[in-house]
N, C-alpha and C positions, 0 to 999 in steps of 0.2 A: 552685307551693304546693302543698304537702301539708297537709293538713285532715282530721279524724276528725269526724263529727257523729253522734250517737246522737237519735232520737228515745224518751224514756221513756212512756208514758202508763199512767193507774191508774184502773182500772176497779174500783170499790170500792177494795178494799184491796189486790189483787193491780196488779204493774206488768209491763207488755210492754214491751219494745225493737224497734227496727228501726236499721238504719243509712240516713242518708239521703242523699240526693246533693243539693249543694247548687247545681249547675254552671247549672242552666236556672233557678234563681231570682234576680230582679233587684233588689230589696229587701225592707223587713221584712213589707209587706202581702204580696206574693207569697208569703214566708216562714209567716206567720200562715195562710195559705190553705192551703198545702201541710198544715201542721201540724194543720188542723182537718178537712182529708179523711181525717189517718190516724185522728186523736182522737176526731171526731165531736163529742160534747159534754163529754168526761171533761176531767180536768186533765193536761196534757202539759208534758213538759220538754225542750227541744233542749238536748244538753251540746255545744259546739263547742268544738274544740283546732285550733287552728293551729302546725306545726313546735314544737310545745314550746317557744313562747316565751309564749303567751296563751291564755285559755279565755274563753267567753261561754256564758251561760245565757240563755236565752230562754223565758219562762212562757207558756202562754196558756190560759185556762179559759175554753171554751167560746166565748162570742160577744163578751168582752171583749177589748180592747185587750192585745196584747201585752206583756209587760214583760220590760225586758233587763238584766242584770248583764255587764259584762267587767272581767277581772283587770286590764288593762295598758291603758289609754285609748291612750296613744302608742301601743305596737305595734298595736292595732286600726286607728289612724287611718291608719297607714302599709299597711295590710293592702288586698290585694283583693278582700277580705270584707266591708272596711267597710262598703260600699252595703247590704249585703243587712240591716245592721244600724241604718240609716237609714231614721226614719217617712218617709212620704210627705211631711209638712208642711216637711220640711228638717231636723229636730234627731234624734240619736239619742238613746234612753234615758239616754245619760251625758252630754249636755249637747253634743254636738257639732255643728254644722252639718255640712251637706257638706265645705264648704271646713276644716275644723278649729277654726272658731271656736268660742267659748263662748257658750252661750245667755245674754244678759242679762236675760233673762226668769224667770227660775228661781226659782223658790217660796222664799220666802226661809225659812218653817219648815224645809224640808227641807234646805238651806244650813246651818241652825243645826244640823240633827240630825246630817249629815254633816261637822262642822268637822273630823275627824280625818283627813277624806281630802283626797289631794294636789291641787291645781286640776288641771281637767279639763285631757285629753290632754298631762299632764307625765308620764305613765305609771305613777300609781296607779290603782287600781280605780276604777269609775264606775257609773252609772245604778243601777238599784234595787235598791238593798243590801239590802233587805227581801224580797227576792223569793223565799226560803226560810224565812221567818219560823214560817212556819203549819207549817212542817216539823222543826223545832226547831235551824234553823241562824240564828240573827239575823244583823244588820247585821256587828256585832264580829266572831263568829265566820267569816263569809262573806271580809271584808276580811283577819284574819288569814292564811285559807288562800291569799292572793294576795300577802303579805309575809313570810312563813316560810321564802322558798328553795324553797321545794315547784315540781318541774315540774307544768306543769297537766296533765298525767294524772293526776299522783299527787294535785292536790287535786280532780279529777272524779271518781276512786276513793275519796276520803275523802268526799267528798258524799255519793256511791251507798251507800256503808258508812253511814253517819248516817241517811238517809232509808229504806234498806232496800231497793234496786233492786242490790245489788252483783253479784249473779249473774247479772241480765239484760246490764247492761252490760258486764261481762268475755265474756258469750257474743255479743256482734257486735262485738267487739273484735279 
C-alpha cells in the first residue's frame, strides 16, 4: 500500500510541514499522540492520501479530540489504513464501526445538515465536513473537492493553496 502523509503545523501565522510515517500507528488515538508530539499545543492538520484513490484530513487542536474527514468512505473502509482513522470507542469520524456498519446513534442535527452526503460506507465523503471551516473551506466546498473528479493529490493541493501552505506541502512531497 502506497500512501503519502504530511503533517502541517500552524504556529501563529506560519505553517511548517513534515512527512510522517504511519507504519507504527495502530489507531486514531496513537495518531493523535504522534501529531501532538510534533505540534505541541498548535493547530495541526494531517493530510493523508492513499494510491490516488482517497484522501483524509485529521485535525488536532491542542488536547481536543481529533477531527477526521475522508473523501471516500467506501475506499477507506477497504484500506489497511482504516484502523488508523477509527476512534478507540469503535466508531470512526465518518460513522463507520470497525466492521463497516453505520453508527445508529449519530446526532440527528448533524445528519440533517449533511443530507447531501451519500450514506456512510457507500463511497462518498464523510466525517467532519466542517474540519476546515475556520480556514475558509466550508462543508460544501470540501465535499465538492471530492466529487469533481479531482485526484486526491490535486484536492490536497487545492486545500493547501486555499489555506496558505502550498509551498510547505510541496516541499515534503
